[in-house]
Every structure is written in C-alpha cells, then in structure tokens.
PARO-558238 format. One record per residue (C-alpha): residue in three letters; x, y, z; residue number from 1. Coordinates in pm, whole numbers, plus 50000, padded with zeros to 5 digits. Each point is the difference from the previous one (the first is absolute). Example, Ala and Ser with C-alpha at 12.3 -4.5 7.8 and 13.67 -1.06 7.14 Angstrom:
resn|x|y|z|resi
ala|51230|49550|50780|1
ser|50137|50344|49934|2
This chain:
resn|x|y|z|resi
met|14964|39855|36352|1
ser|49934|50373|49945|2
lys|49981|50140|49650|3
ile|50276|50214|49853|4
arg|49877|50356|49956|5
val|50096|50113|49651|6
gly|49967|50365|49907|7
leu|49928|50012|49626|8
leu|50129|50340|49888|9
phe|49885|50107|49655|10
gly|49921|50294|49772|11
gly|50258|50277|50031|12
lys|50083|50332|49835|13
ser|50174|49866|49690|14
ala|49873|49965|49644|15
glu|49977|49625|50072|16
his|49725|50050|50260|17
glu|49740|49805|49800|18
val|50234|49703|49952|19
ser|50047|49985|50376|20
leu|49624|49984|50055|21
gln|49975|49703|49764|22
ser|50290|49829|50176|23
ala|49846|50057|50342|24
lys|49671|49850|49887|25
asn|50170|49681|49885|26
ile|50226|49966|50303|27
leu|49705|50043|50235|28
ala|49812|49724|49818|29
ala|50300|49765|50013|30
leu|50107|50046|50364|31
asp|49898|49710|50225|32
lys|49747|50149|50242|33
asn|50059|49708|50238|34
gln|50360|50116|50047|35
tyr|49973|50375|49956|36
glu|49791|50288|50127|37
val|50023|50261|49727|38
val|50003|50370|50090|39
leu|49920|50213|49693|40
ile|50194|50325|49970|41
gly|49943|50202|49683|42
ile|50207|50303|49901|43
asp|49810|50243|49782|44
lys|50156|50206|49720|45
gly|50044|50290|50239|46
gly|50214|49783|50228|47
lys|49748|49956|50283|48
trp|49998|49659|50173|49
arg|49653|49858|50062|50
trp|49879|49693|50187|51
ser|49680|49820|49908|52
gln|49848|49666|50092|53
glu|49939|49904|49637|54
leu|50183|50060|49675|55
asn|49790|50284|49865|56
leu|50087|50043|49633|57
leu|49800|50181|49736|58
asn|49982|49840|49652|59
glu|50196|49708|50144|60
asn|49946|49779|49695|61
asp|50128|50263|49757|62
pro|50381|50029|50015|63
gly|49988|50324|49805|64
ser|49775|50189|50241|65
ile|50039|49822|50335|66
gln|50009|50246|50293|67
leu|50053|50002|50374|68
asp|49689|50103|50187|69
ser|50068|50316|50199|70
gly|49829|49860|50310|71
gly|50165|49852|50308|72
gln|50180|50147|50297|73
glu|50318|50199|49944|74
leu|50301|49840|50166|75
ala|50329|50110|50149|76
ile|50298|49775|50062|77
val|50156|50013|50349|78
pro|50366|49895|50018|79
gly|50095|49823|50322|80
ala|49645|49941|50122|81
glu|49965|49692|50220|82
thr|49629|49929|49954|83
gly|49927|50099|49643|84
gln|50208|50163|49731|85
met|49706|50152|49814|86
ile|49725|50221|50136|87
ser|49727|50211|49843|88
ile|50074|50369|49955|89
asp|49734|50088|50256|90
gly|50157|49759|50251|91
lys|49681|49800|50045|92
lys|50111|49684|49820|93
asp|50308|49789|50072|94
leu|50059|49723|49747|95
gly|50199|49804|50254|96
pro|50330|49823|49929|97
ile|50059|49904|49639|98
asp|50232|49704|49953|99
val|50108|50075|49645|100
ile|49920|50248|49722|101
phe|49956|49885|49641|102
pro|50071|50323|49806|103
ile|49855|49923|49660|104
leu|50093|50348|49878|105
his|50147|50059|49656|106
gly|50218|50292|49892|107
pro|50112|50308|50196|108
phe|49877|50051|50359|109
gly|49974|49625|50053|110
glu|50247|49793|49801|111
asp|50290|50244|50028|112
gly|50101|49959|50365|113
thr|49789|50282|50143|114
val|49732|49779|50159|115
gln|50262|49741|50090|116
gly|50189|50262|50200|117
leu|49684|50109|50176|118
leu|49916|49640|50095|119
lys|50352|49943|50130|120
leu|49969|50307|50221|121
ala|49668|49867|50125|122
asn|50164|49661|50068|123
ile|49750|49810|49787|124
pro|50109|49701|49788|125
phe|49916|50029|49631|126
val|50007|49789|49686|127
gly|50266|50075|49740|128
ala|50330|50183|49968|129
gly|50122|50247|50259|130
val|50077|50368|49950|131
leu|50315|49955|49792|132
gly|49878|49716|49778|133
ser|49671|50178|49937|134
ala|50164|50333|49913|135
val|50258|49841|49772|136
gly|49741|49783|49830|137
met|49779|50301|49931|138
asp|50266|50221|49842|139
lys|50078|49856|49656|140
asp|50314|50212|49964|141
val|50158|49892|50331|142
met|49877|49644|49949|143
lys|50171|49970|49663|144
arg|50323|50155|50123|145
leu|50018|49750|50288|146
leu|49924|49706|49772|147
lys|50271|50117|49760|148
ala|50250|50035|50285|149
asp|49919|49640|50100|150
asn|50071|49880|49644|151
ile|49637|49909|49940|152
pro|49921|50054|49630|153
ile|49755|50281|49922|154
ala|49893|50207|49699|155
asp|50187|50323|49932|156
phe|49831|50314|50137|157
leu|50034|50372|50066|158
thr|49860|50201|50290|159
phe|49876|50361|50004|160
thr|49868|50218|50281|161
tyr|49746|50278|49971|162
ala|50288|50249|50008|163
asp|50128|49844|49676|164
lys|49667|50034|49821|165
gly|50084|50307|49797|166
ser|50347|49883|49895|167
ile|49944|49638|49898|168
asp|50205|49910|49692|169
tyr|49766|49772|49807|170
gly|50268|49928|49743|171
gln|50228|49865|50273|172
ile|49721|49775|50123|173
thr|49927|49848|49662|174
asp|50371|49965|49916|175
arg|50051|49791|50312|176
leu|49672|49815|50039|177
gly|49862|50000|49646|178
leu|49629|50000|49923|179
pro|49747|49906|50118|180
val|50059|50063|50372|181
phe|49792|49975|50316|182
val|49952|50310|50215|183
lys|49897|49942|50362|184
pro|49949|50192|50323|185
ala|50276|49879|50232|186
asn|49773|49949|50301|187
leu|49679|49842|49879|188
gly|49884|49654|49902|189
ser|49719|49818|49820|190
ser|50111|50166|49673|191
val|49850|50333|50111|192
gly|50154|50293|49811|193
ile|50193|49775|49760|194
ser|50024|50061|49626|195
lys|50174|49833|49709|196
ala|50151|50257|49766|197
tyr|50081|49928|49634|198
asp|50133|50337|49888|199
arg|50128|50331|50139|200
ala|49654|50159|50019|201
gly|49866|49696|50183|202
leu|50298|50005|50234|203
glu|49947|50365|50092|204
lys|49632|49931|50066|205
ala|50084|49692|50210|206
val|50249|50196|50211|207
his|49741|50271|50068|208
tyr|49744|49733|50095|209
ala|50234|49813|50236|210
phe|50096|50321|50181|211
gln|49633|50044|50092|212
tyr|50038|49701|50235|213
asp|50350|50043|50142|214
thr|50288|50245|50026|215
lys|50241|49737|49868|216
ile|49960|49783|49690|217
val|50191|49717|49834|218
ile|50028|49937|49628|219
glu|50078|49640|49907|220
glu|50107|49822|49686|221
asn|49739|49779|49837|222
ile|50088|49633|50048|223
gln|49904|49761|49724|224
gly|49899|49678|50168|225
arg|49756|49830|50232|226
glu|49856|50159|50316|227
leu|50027|49770|50301|228
glu|49894|50038|50361|229
cys|50107|49799|50304|230
ser|49855|50014|50351|231
val|50239|49986|50295|232
leu|49906|49914|50359|233
gly|50197|49995|50324|234
asn|50247|50182|50222|235
glu|50361|49879|50029|236
ser|49940|49690|49787|237
pro|49760|50113|49726|238
met|49851|49764|49745|239
ala|49877|50072|49649|240
ser|49685|49887|49824|241
leu|49980|49862|49651|242
pro|50036|50290|49755|243
gly|49706|50127|49799|244
glu|49996|50181|49669|245
val|49808|50314|49909|246
leu|49876|50018|49642|247
pro|49862|50356|49961|248
gln|49729|50041|49742|249
thr|50078|50372|49977|250
asp|50324|50197|49961|251
phe|50116|49910|50350|252
tyr|49875|49862|50332|253
ser|49800|50308|50099|254
tyr|49806|50087|50316|255
glu|49674|49907|49826|256
ala|50139|49664|49890|257
lys|50121|49922|50351|258
tyr|49692|50093|50200|259
ile|49699|50094|49789|260
asp|49988|49821|49665|261
glu|50018|49624|50049|262
asn|50071|49969|49628|263
gly|50275|50261|50002|264
ala|50271|49737|50037|265
leu|50028|49623|49983|266
leu|50172|49840|50299|267
glu|50190|49678|49937|268
ile|50021|49832|50342|269
pro|50246|49839|50028|270
ala|50210|50138|49716|271
lys|50105|49754|49733|272
leu|50371|49980|50077|273
pro|50259|49723|50010|274
asp|50067|49880|50356|275
glu|50350|50147|49992|276
lys|49869|50344|49898|277
thr|49727|49982|50267|278
arg|50267|49944|50266|279
glu|50207|50287|49861|280
val|49702|50236|50021|281
gln|49921|49889|50356|282
gln|50361|50040|50113|283
leu|50027|50346|49845|284
ala|49672|50106|50164|285
ile|50130|49890|50339|286
arg|50331|50182|49940|287
ala|49812|50321|49923|288
tyr|49777|49951|50306|289
arg|50301|49968|50229|290
ser|50194|50279|49830|291
leu|49714|50242|50063|292
cys|49957|49906|50369|293
cys|49652|49852|49959|294
glu|49805|49803|50259|295
gly|49670|49817|49998|296
leu|49903|50025|49635|297
ala|50075|50158|49666|298
arg|49931|49944|49633|299
val|50302|50024|49774|300
asp|49939|50099|49638|301
leu|50252|49880|49744|302
phe|50075|49989|49628|303
leu|50120|49702|49801|304
arg|50186|50112|49690|305
glu|49988|49800|49680|306
asn|50364|49899|50058|307
gly|49906|49843|50336|308
glu|50131|50278|50226|309
val|49780|50074|50304|310
leu|49975|50359|50131|311
val|49830|50138|50308|312
asn|49755|50279|49920|313
glu|49876|50097|50346|314
ile|49871|49874|50333|315
asn|49663|50060|50169|316
thr|50018|49968|50377|317
leu|49621|50010|50049|318
pro|49863|49841|49682|319
gly|49632|49994|49916|320
phe|49768|49739|50146|321
thr|49709|50062|49766|322
arg|49826|49703|49842|323
ile|50212|50038|49685|324
ser|50330|50085|50174|325
met|50308|49793|49920|326
tyr|50150|49974|50349|327
pro|49735|49770|50155|328
lys|49933|49827|49668|329
leu|50364|49896|49967|330
trp|50006|49856|50350|331
glu|49678|49813|49939|332
ala|50157|49846|49688|333
ser|50302|49910|50216|334
gly|49782|49811|50249|335
leu|49932|50273|50257|336
pro|49635|50116|49994|337
cys|49914|50355|50106|338
lys|49870|49905|50345|339
glu|50326|49824|50089|340
leu|50205|50275|49837|341
leu|49841|50257|50231|342
asp|50075|49775|50300|343
gln|50365|49991|49897|344
leu|50021|50377|49954|345
ile|49854|50066|50343|346
arg|50237|49746|50156|347
phe|50302|50160|49832|348
ala|49889|50343|50127|349
leu|49973|49878|50358|350
glu|50333|49817|49982|351
ser|50179|50307|49866|352
phe|49849|50219|50272|353
gln|50099|49753|50273|354
arg|50361|49994|49881|355
glu|50014|50379|50010|356
gln|49854|50003|50352|357
glu|50287|49780|50115|358
leu|50264|50250|49884|359
lys|50172|50200|50269|360
thr|49909|50369|50025|361
asn|50236|50088|50289|362
val|50376|49991|50019|363
glu|50119|49756|50266|364
lys|50219|50160|50265|365
C-alpha cells in the first residue's frame, strides 16, 4: 500500500511564525512514517514558499529565537496541474502529486482563509476549516457577532477600526465594560498584541499597541472566573475532548506563557469539574464549532463564571501543536494520543475533499 503524501506547510508571514515552526517540529516527529511521506514546505516571513528535504530550523530548541533557515528551493503552486501541483520557481523541480496539505500556520496569511482559498483553487485537500470557517474564526469581531446571533453566551465587547482611532470615547468604553478590560487585535491569535488595561492611561496605551498589529481591534469586559479550553475534532459530527483549565501565573495567559515559558501558566488536564459541567462545556464547544462553520479541528476557549455560567471566549481553527499546547494535550488526556489524532485529522481532510469533489459543477440540461 502506497504512503499518503502529506505536505506539511509551516512558518508564514504572521507574528505567530515562530509558534508555527514549533508546531511543525512536533507534528513531523509524531507522524507515522510508515503511513506518510512528508513533504516539507516552509513559508518565510517574506511570504516565499520553500521546499527542503529536512526541517531546517535555527535555534530549534529555543522557542524564543527559533527561525526558519532561508535555504531550500523556492516553490510556486500550480492550480489544475495533473502531475504535480507544486514546482520550483526555476521549473527544474516538480514535487509531484501531494495527497493532502497540513497547514500548521497560525494567524493571518494562514489561519484566516487565505491559504485555504489558494489550496482549494489548486484542488489540494487540506486539514482544517475551509475558507469561511477559517476567516470567521480569525476575526474576533465577526466571530463574536455570529456567536451572539446564535444565542451562544459571550462576554460583552466593543469593536473599533483604525478610522475610529482618533475619536474613541474612552469614557463610553469604561461605562459599558468597566475596568479592567482586554484590548486585542481582531485578527491575530496566540495572545499577540493583547493587553489588560486597568485605567484610562493603560487603556489608551493598549489601544495604540493593538493597532500596531491590526486595523481593527476589540475591547472586551474582564470576566471573573476560570479559564477553560476544549478541543473539538471532526466534520459533520464533531466530538469534544475533556476540558482543561489554564491557571496563568501572570496577569493573563500571554504569548510567553503559551509558547515560551513553561512555568508561565499551570495547565490542569483534565479540569476539575463536575461531570454535568464537563458535559455542558463540551456541548457548548461543539455548538460554537458548528456555528462558526468549522471542520477538522479547533480549540474553543471558554470562561466559567463563579455563578456557574459558561461563556465562549473565542475559537482557534488551527491551534498550536507545540509540546506544551493544549489542543493535543487535551486529546491525549481523552484517550487519543497525538499520532492517532494526526491520523484522524488527515482522514477528515480527505473525506471532506472527496465530498466536495462529488458535488455537481454543471447545470443539467
């Protein structure tokens, strides 16, 4: 039986580039080489796609300074090609047919539907949500509005665009949301660009900081309660893992705590919850997953208030796969080790692609 050729797509132009490199390293180690032939495709910070035979990372054991080696052949993607969808820029190298792409890209230019659209045009199956689910999941403003419209409980929030920057009424914000508040770029993940503001001066500074990463920002009320995360897996009939709890050792669950400082947060896996509350969290995570048109995988972040109310914070359609990432850890605690989890994700990608191929593209006469 021939091996499945998996294109592992990693790196990217976003501020989460380094997280992607860590994720790629761990996925490559976990993939069963008896089942899969892995094709390594790195995207550098300038947006160039490069193929190499080995995962060439600089400072690979240091999450804070890990880098993609600039070597390797530059690639171009060829929509509609019959023999191989990716060739080198100079035309001398054809990677041959790739059965499925695993786009372990985080943030804009990878998790936001852009790469997903490109892969659809090239007719290549890929792991994870499609164009719509990816775009919706990336934009915190649109995500929250859709969740609210579907009667899924969320924290109160306000949205501002760059055009609003000079006319923001900080008194209106604090009157509605109180203090402290969280200020976030709308289209970024991994806590990049996020601040917690305790007063007006801090809020103004946080707004300025967030606008350095995006042209749209969201300001959210601070929720007093526990931070929970739940991993979801599947297409039409998704299933949820046991929830985990994040216990930040700093002001909030920052980028450093998630990916660099192993002591930045304590992870309670599984979370200490009554069985009934565990089921409620799982059901709400699946509701959010379906509401936001997700496929393949996502991690749903939630809050548990002191009065027992569960709120959805946000969804991550391509969550981290680093060695301290919650998504694979939660599935492992639920009885699905990383190797088998990757098998499932690839299977779901191929099944979704096959169903789309069976759809009619011509009107019957």
